C-alpha positions in Angstrom: 15.8 6.9 29.4 14.5 4.1 27.1 16.9 2.4 24.9 16.2 2.4 21.1 15.2 -1.2 21.3 12.6 -0.5 23.9 10.8 2.2 22.0 7.6 1.0 20.6 7.7 1.1 16.8 4.7 1.9 14.6 6.0 -0.4 11.7 8.3 -3.2 13.0 9.7 -5.1 10.0 12.5 -7.1 11.9 12.3 -10.7 10.9 9.5 -10.2 8.3 9.5 -11.9 5.0 9.9 -10.1 1.8 7.2 -7.5 1.0 7.3 -8.2 -2.9 3.9 -9.8 -2.9 2.5 -6.9 -1.0 4.0 -4.3 -3.3 2.7 -6.2 -6.3 -0.8 -6.4 -4.9 -0.8 -2.7 -4.1 0.2 -1.9 -7.7 -2.6 -4.2 -9.0 -5.2 -2.3 -6.7 -3.9 1.1 -7.8 -4.2 0.1 -11.4 -7.8 -1.2 -10.8 -8.7 2.1 -9.0 -7.4 4.3 -11.7 -9.1 2.2 -14.4 -12.3 2.5 -12.5 -12.0 6.3 -12.0 -11.3 6.7 -15.8 -14.3 4.6 -16.7 -16.5 6.7 -14.3 -15.2 10.0 -15.9 -15.9 8.6 -19.3 -19.4 7.7 -18.3 -20.3 10.8 -16.4 -18.7 13.4 -18.9 -21.4 13.0 -21.4 
């Protein structure tokens, strides 16, 4: 029976640096996507 340390992890974050910059980048991308969708809806709604 494999030990918990031996099991392959999908997302192994041990020893990683802070993800604060990644979270901020994701928020910026989400805001840009929402703004683009809003602009497209305004443009194509007539």
